[in-house]
ROLUMBA-122786 format. One record per residue (C-alpha): x, y, z; residue in three letters. Coordinates in pm, 1 decimal. Layout:
<pts>
((X; Y; Z); 'ALA')
...
</pts>
This chain:
<pts>
((12174.4; 11263.7; 8195.6); 'MET')
((12242.3; 11129.2; 7870.1); 'ASP')
((12159.9; 10793.8; 7791.1); 'GLN')
((12508.2; 10622.0; 7883.6); 'ASP')
((12558.7; 10803.0; 8186.4); 'GLU')
((12232.1; 10692.7; 8237.2); 'LEU')
((12294.9; 10312.5; 8197.7); 'LEU')
((12548.8; 10315.8; 8466.5); 'LYS')
((12348.5; 10492.6; 8686.7); 'VAL')
((12110.6; 10208.6; 8624.2); 'ARG')
((12374.3; 9929.8; 8650.4); 'ASP')
((12453.4; 10014.4; 9008.8); 'ARG')
((12087.7; 10114.5; 9108.0); 'TYR')
((12066.6; 9696.7; 9002.2); 'ASP')
((12397.1; 9597.1; 9204.1); 'ALA')
((12338.7; 9801.2; 9551.5); 'GLU')
((11951.8; 9860.5; 9634.1); 'MET')
((11846.8; 9534.9; 9404.5); 'ARG')
((12160.4; 9335.4; 9381.3); 'ARG')
((12324.5; 9301.3; 9714.1); 'ASP')
((12015.2; 9528.0; 9921.2); 'ALA')
((11985.2; 9546.7; 10295.5); 'VAL')
((11687.1; 9522.6; 10506.7); 'PRO')
((11449.8; 9789.9; 10469.7); 'ASP')
((11389.4; 9733.5; 10863.4); 'ALA')
((11573.4; 9647.3; 11140.6); 'ALA')
((11350.7; 9322.1; 11164.9); 'ASN')
((11414.5; 9213.0; 10808.9); 'ALA')
((11573.8; 8978.0; 10622.5); 'ARG')
((11755.8; 9000.7; 10267.5); 'VAL')
((11913.6; 8637.3; 10182.1); 'GLU')
((12017.0; 8586.4; 9816.2); 'ARG')
((11946.1; 8228.7; 9727.0); 'VAL')
((12000.4; 8074.0; 9389.9); 'GLY')
((11918.0; 8343.5; 9061.6); 'ALA')
((11712.7; 8523.0; 9317.4); 'VAL')
((11727.8; 8802.5; 9565.6); 'VAL')
((11431.2; 8840.4; 9870.9); 'ARG')
((11293.2; 9015.8; 10144.1); 'GLN')
((11121.4; 8840.2; 10430.1); 'THR')
((10949.9; 9055.2; 10734.0); 'VAL')
((10846.8; 8829.5; 11014.1); 'PRO')
((10535.5; 9093.3; 11103.8); 'GLY')
((10380.3; 9372.6; 10860.4); 'PRO')
((10643.8; 9502.6; 10660.0); 'GLY')
((10755.3; 9446.8; 10279.0); 'TRP')
((10793.7; 9098.5; 10171.3); 'ASN')
((10915.0; 9016.4; 9872.5); 'GLY')
((11155.7; 8931.7; 9550.2); 'VAL')
((11410.0; 9221.7; 9501.4); 'LEU')
((11631.7; 9102.3; 9191.4); 'TRP')
((11639.7; 8803.6; 8945.3); 'SER')
((11897.9; 8649.4; 8701.6); 'ASP')
((11695.5; 8481.6; 8541.9); 'LEU')
((11594.0; 8255.7; 8187.1); 'ASP')
((11349.5; 8094.0; 7960.7); 'ALA')
((11485.9; 7745.3; 8126.2); 'ASP')
((11505.0; 7839.6; 8495.0); 'THR')
((11207.3; 8103.7; 8573.9); 'ALA')
((10870.3; 7949.9; 8598.1); 'ASP')
((11071.6; 7699.2; 8858.0); 'ALA')
((11242.0; 8043.3; 9077.6); 'GLU')
((10924.0; 8214.5; 9070.5); 'ILE')
((10760.3; 7826.7; 9208.9); 'ALA')
((10973.3; 7831.1; 9486.1); 'ALA')
((10928.2; 8171.5; 9603.9); 'GLN')
((10519.0; 8078.8; 9631.5); 'VAL')
((10590.9; 7797.4; 9817.2); 'ALA')
((10880.8; 8041.6; 10054.9); 'HIS')
((10639.6; 8279.0; 10145.5); 'PHE')
((10337.8; 8080.6; 10163.1); 'GLY')
((10536.1; 7863.0; 10402.3); 'ALA')
((10543.9; 8210.9; 10615.1); 'HIS')
((10240.4; 8313.5; 10571.1); 'ALA')
((10143.7; 7967.6; 10714.7); 'ASP')
((10374.1; 8105.6; 10994.6); 'ALA')
((10191.4; 8345.0; 11081.9); 'GLY')
((10373.7; 8595.7; 10863.9); 'GLY')
((10207.4; 8811.8; 10602.1); 'ASP')
((9957.2; 8641.6; 10345.9); 'GLY')
((10081.6; 8912.9; 10055.2); 'GLU')
((10447.7; 8931.2; 9888.1); 'PHE')
((10554.8; 9128.4; 9536.2); 'GLU')
((10783.7; 9033.3; 9311.5); 'TRP')
((10929.7; 9398.7; 9147.8); 'LYS')
((11002.7; 9355.1; 8777.7); 'LEU')
((11185.9; 9590.4; 8608.5); 'TYR')
((11121.6; 9629.2; 8273.8); 'SER')
((11505.6; 9562.3; 8112.1); 'HIS')
((11495.2; 9236.4; 8379.8); 'ASP')
((11490.9; 8856.9; 8220.5); 'ARG')
((11380.9; 8680.5; 8061.5); 'PRO')
((11134.4; 8935.5; 7846.5); 'ALA')
((10833.6; 8766.7; 7915.0); 'ASP')
((10868.6; 8715.1; 8320.7); 'LEU')
((10574.5; 8910.6; 8380.5); 'GLY')
((10372.1; 8678.9; 8111.3); 'ASP')
((10505.4; 8386.6; 8343.9); 'ARG')
((10444.0; 8520.7; 8716.3); 'LEU')
((10093.0; 8604.6; 8619.2); 'ARG')
((10031.7; 8243.6; 8551.1); 'ALA')
((10144.6; 8174.5; 8846.3); 'ALA')
((9903.0; 8350.9; 9030.2); 'GLY')
((10014.4; 8728.6; 9030.9); 'PHE')
((9807.0; 9025.6; 9000.9); 'VAL')
((9995.9; 9331.3; 8852.0); 'PRO')
((10002.4; 9651.4; 8992.1); 'GLU')
((9990.0; 9978.2; 8745.5); 'PRO')
((10309.8; 10007.9; 8679.1); 'PRO')
((10534.3; 10308.4; 8798.4); 'GLU')
((10834.8; 10483.8; 8660.1); 'THR')
((11216.5; 10445.2; 8765.3); 'LEU')
((11340.8; 10787.5; 8760.0); 'LEU')
((11697.0; 10865.8; 8951.1); 'VAL')
((11784.3; 11260.4; 9033.2); 'GLY')
((12170.1; 11410.6; 9076.7); 'ARG')
((12101.9; 11510.6; 9473.7); 'THR')
((12434.8; 11802.6; 9439.7); 'GLY')
((12112.8; 11953.7; 9124.0); 'ASP')
((11792.5; 11930.6; 9335.3); 'LEU')
((11956.5; 12004.3; 9661.7); 'ALA')
((12078.4; 12360.7; 9478.7); 'ALA')
((11691.4; 12354.6; 9392.4); 'LEU')
((11530.1; 12778.2; 9437.5); 'SER')
((11278.1; 12635.4; 9663.2); 'VAL')
((10977.5; 12907.9; 9795.9); 'GLU')
((10758.3; 12761.6; 10046.7); 'PRO')
((10380.1; 12886.3; 9912.7); 'PRO')
((10206.9; 13155.9; 10148.1); 'GLU')
((10024.7; 13016.0; 10486.0); 'GLY')
((10313.2; 12691.3; 10415.1); 'ILE')
((10532.3; 12568.0; 10634.6); 'THR')
((10770.9; 12231.6; 10702.5); 'LEU')
((10693.1; 12016.5; 11007.6); 'ARG')
((10969.2; 11719.5; 11018.2); 'VAL')
((10773.1; 11332.0; 11125.0); 'VAL')
((10973.2; 11293.0; 11425.7); 'THR')
((10687.6; 11062.9; 11641.8); 'ASP')
((10293.4; 10843.6; 11644.1); 'GLU')
((10072.0; 11245.0; 11604.6); 'ALA')
((10368.7; 11337.0; 11333.6); 'GLY')
((10310.8; 10962.1; 11156.6); 'VAL')
((9856.1; 10985.1; 11223.3); 'ASP')
((9934.3; 11334.9; 11010.3); 'LEU')
((10120.1; 11185.1; 10759.4); 'MET')
((9826.8; 10920.9; 10693.1); 'MET')
((9555.4; 11168.5; 10728.4); 'GLU')
((9689.7; 11374.9; 10383.2); 'VAL')
((9716.8; 11024.4; 10231.3); 'HIS')
((9375.0; 10903.4; 10253.4); 'ARG')
((9276.0; 11264.5; 10120.4); 'ARG')
((9569.0; 11212.3; 9881.5); 'ALA')
((9514.0; 10866.6; 9786.2); 'PHE')
((9204.1; 10780.9; 9898.9); 'GLY')
((9265.5; 10508.3; 10092.5); 'ARG')
((9459.7; 10339.5; 10431.5); 'GLU')
((9782.0; 10230.9; 10443.5); 'ARG')
((9826.8; 10077.1; 10732.4); 'PRO')
((10116.4; 9899.5; 10640.0); 'ARG')
((10304.3; 10207.4; 10598.5); 'ILE')
((10212.2; 10348.2; 10896.8); 'ARG')
((10355.0; 10014.9; 11097.4); 'GLU')
((10644.4; 10096.0; 10833.3); 'GLN')
((10783.2; 10419.4; 10939.4); 'MET')
((10696.3; 10406.3; 11294.4); 'LEU')
((10939.1; 10093.5; 11332.7); 'ASN')
((11199.9; 10247.6; 11112.5); 'LEU')
((11127.5; 10573.6; 11376.0); 'LEU')
((11197.3; 10432.5; 11713.1); 'ARG')
((11431.1; 10079.8; 11557.6); 'ASP')
((11687.4; 10332.6; 11300.1); 'GLU')
((11527.8; 10692.2; 11293.1); 'PRO')
((11875.8; 10782.2; 11030.1); 'ASP')
((11723.5; 10559.1; 10770.7); 'THR')
((11415.4; 10830.3; 10756.2); 'ILE')
((11323.3; 11171.9; 10662.7); 'GLU')
((10930.9; 11235.1; 10692.8); 'ALA')
((10783.0; 11568.9; 10644.9); 'VAL')
((10488.6; 11782.8; 10665.3); 'LEU')
((10387.5; 12045.5; 10502.7); 'ALA')
((10139.5; 12244.9; 10689.1); 'MET')
((9861.1; 12468.4; 10633.8); 'ALA')
((9807.4; 12668.3; 10997.3); 'GLY')
((9738.2; 12352.5; 11175.4); 'GLU')
((9618.5; 12156.4; 10920.6); 'VAL')
((9842.5; 11861.9; 10686.3); 'PRO')
((9839.3; 11935.6; 10348.4); 'VAL')
((10063.7; 11736.2; 10196.8); 'SER')
((10376.7; 11461.3; 10279.2); 'ALA')
((10611.8; 11239.8; 10185.7); 'ALA')
((10925.1; 11074.5; 10325.5); 'ARG')
((11290.7; 10949.9; 10208.9); 'MET')
((11463.1; 10577.2; 10337.0); 'GLU')
((11788.2; 10628.2; 10353.9); 'MET')
((12008.6; 10274.8; 10379.0); 'ARG')
((12370.2; 10269.6; 10537.7); 'PRO')
((12591.0; 10264.9; 10260.8); 'GLY')
((12366.0; 10283.8; 9961.7); 'CYS')
((12446.8; 10613.1; 9656.2); 'SER')
((12060.7; 10580.8; 9632.7); 'PHE')
((11789.5; 10761.3; 9905.0); 'ALA')
((11462.6; 10702.2; 9808.8); 'GLY')
((11138.5; 10915.8; 9788.4); 'LEU')
((10807.2; 10764.4; 9913.4); 'TRP')
((10461.5; 10861.8; 10008.0); 'GLY')
((10449.2; 11239.1; 9845.5); 'GLY')
((10080.7; 11286.0; 9832.3); 'GLY')
((9884.2; 11637.1; 9789.8); 'THR')
((9547.5; 11725.8; 9929.6); 'ASP')
((9368.3; 11718.1; 9626.9); 'PRO')
((9283.0; 12103.3; 9749.9); 'GLN')
((9636.5; 12218.6; 9778.3); 'TRP')
((9782.9; 12072.8; 9426.9); 'ARG')
((9938.7; 12296.2; 9185.4); 'GLY')
((10080.6; 12546.3; 9414.6); 'ARG')
((10441.7; 12369.8; 9443.7); 'GLY')
((10411.4; 12195.9; 9747.2); 'ILE')
((10513.8; 11832.1; 9628.7); 'TYR')
((10822.0; 12061.8; 9511.9); 'ARG')
((10881.4; 12192.5; 9770.3); 'LEU')
((10917.6; 11780.9; 9943.5); 'LEU')
((11124.5; 11700.3; 9696.8); 'VAL')
((11415.3; 12008.7; 9718.7); 'ALA')
((11373.9; 11990.7; 10139.7); 'HIS')
((11466.4; 11613.5; 10154.8); 'ARG')
((11751.1; 11636.7; 9860.3); 'ALA')
((11894.2; 11916.8; 10142.0); 'ARG')
((11900.8; 11644.8; 10363.6); 'VAL')
((12108.9; 11372.4; 10150.5); 'ALA')
((12281.1; 11603.7; 10029.3); 'ALA')
((12385.6; 11629.1; 10362.4); 'ALA')
((12444.2; 11300.2; 10408.4); 'ARG')
((12635.8; 11288.9; 10096.1); 'GLY')
((12425.2; 11075.4; 9904.6); 'ILE')
((12485.4; 11099.4; 9531.3); 'PRO')
((12161.9; 11008.0; 9400.2); 'TYR')
((11756.4; 11053.1; 9447.1); 'LEU')
((11554.1; 10762.0; 9346.9); 'GLN')
((11156.0; 10751.8; 9274.6); 'VAL')
((10903.5; 10478.7; 9158.0); 'ASP')
((10667.7; 10793.3; 9013.3); 'ALA')
((10333.5; 10758.3; 8943.1); 'SER')
((10228.2; 10931.4; 8598.6); 'ASP')
((10080.6; 11254.9; 8830.9); 'ASP')
((10450.0; 11326.0; 8983.8); 'SER')
((10694.7; 11140.8; 8640.8); 'ARG')
((10628.3; 11509.9; 8456.7); 'PRO')
((10658.6; 11732.3; 8763.9); 'ILE')
((11030.3; 11511.8; 8850.6); 'LEU')
((11077.3; 11504.6; 8453.4); 'GLU')
((11100.6; 11899.7; 8510.9); 'ARG')
((11284.5; 11923.9; 8850.1); 'LEU')
((11637.9; 11754.8; 8669.5); 'GLY')
((11507.6; 11372.4; 8654.6); 'PHE')
((11639.5; 11113.4; 8410.5); 'GLY')
((11443.6; 10816.4; 8342.6); 'VAL')
((11580.9; 10435.8; 8424.6); 'LEU')
((11312.7; 10224.1; 8340.3); 'GLY')
((10972.8; 10080.6; 8448.7); 'VAL')
((10905.9; 9910.3; 8724.8); 'THR')
((10548.8; 9647.3; 8803.8); 'THR')
((10466.4; 9541.6; 9101.5); 'PRO')
((10368.3; 9151.5; 9092.0); 'TYR')
((10116.1; 9116.6; 9395.7); 'LEU')
((10030.2; 8734.4; 9465.5); 'ARG')
((9815.2; 8630.6; 9785.9); 'ARG')
((9837.1; 8270.4; 9959.7); 'HIS')
</pts>
């Protein structure tokens, strides 16, 4: 994509996935309050700010309002942590500094990448020798994914496990979770989330056991999910890419829309 197309796609992404976002779980609530769009979940799940339209005069008051909202949510038994998902083109330019001053802690930044689903679905990718793909449909499969994530990322992810189980139970058509298996051993795992009516399918959680990296498995999982999305008529794939995965994705044809930084705050 050239720069003009990327800017148009970014505007579409901001409109669909942020400003007019739909909940990412059956029990989540997305609401626009003033100049902020936020998601609140009563149990385990993602709580945070998806979009904002702020300036130097309004930013601090809106930040304080969201801290108060999610603080009350935590007091009522909700998750004590929430995220302000900041994008590099968000205003005002010093919004990150203002979030830090309000007690938020930035996580490592990620690159927001997007690719055309049709192009990625057409990739000629064959499984490496000894590797087969297994679509995840139940708790046993989710636990195998969590086993891979422990080896790939070095930490437990109980919130992701709960989120996946909820989606598979309540909205199975919105998730495609897949394992790469070496015999009966899971060596890589990834998922794709597809919200109804959205032009973007999100690729998440792609992780490979360090002993199996560099063999094309990550590329295989991207192509598999692209074919599923293409069959659904979804035109774009979106990834919040780490520094490790960004070069692979750019070689596959993804373009850069910007940088996103999760700002976390605990009540």
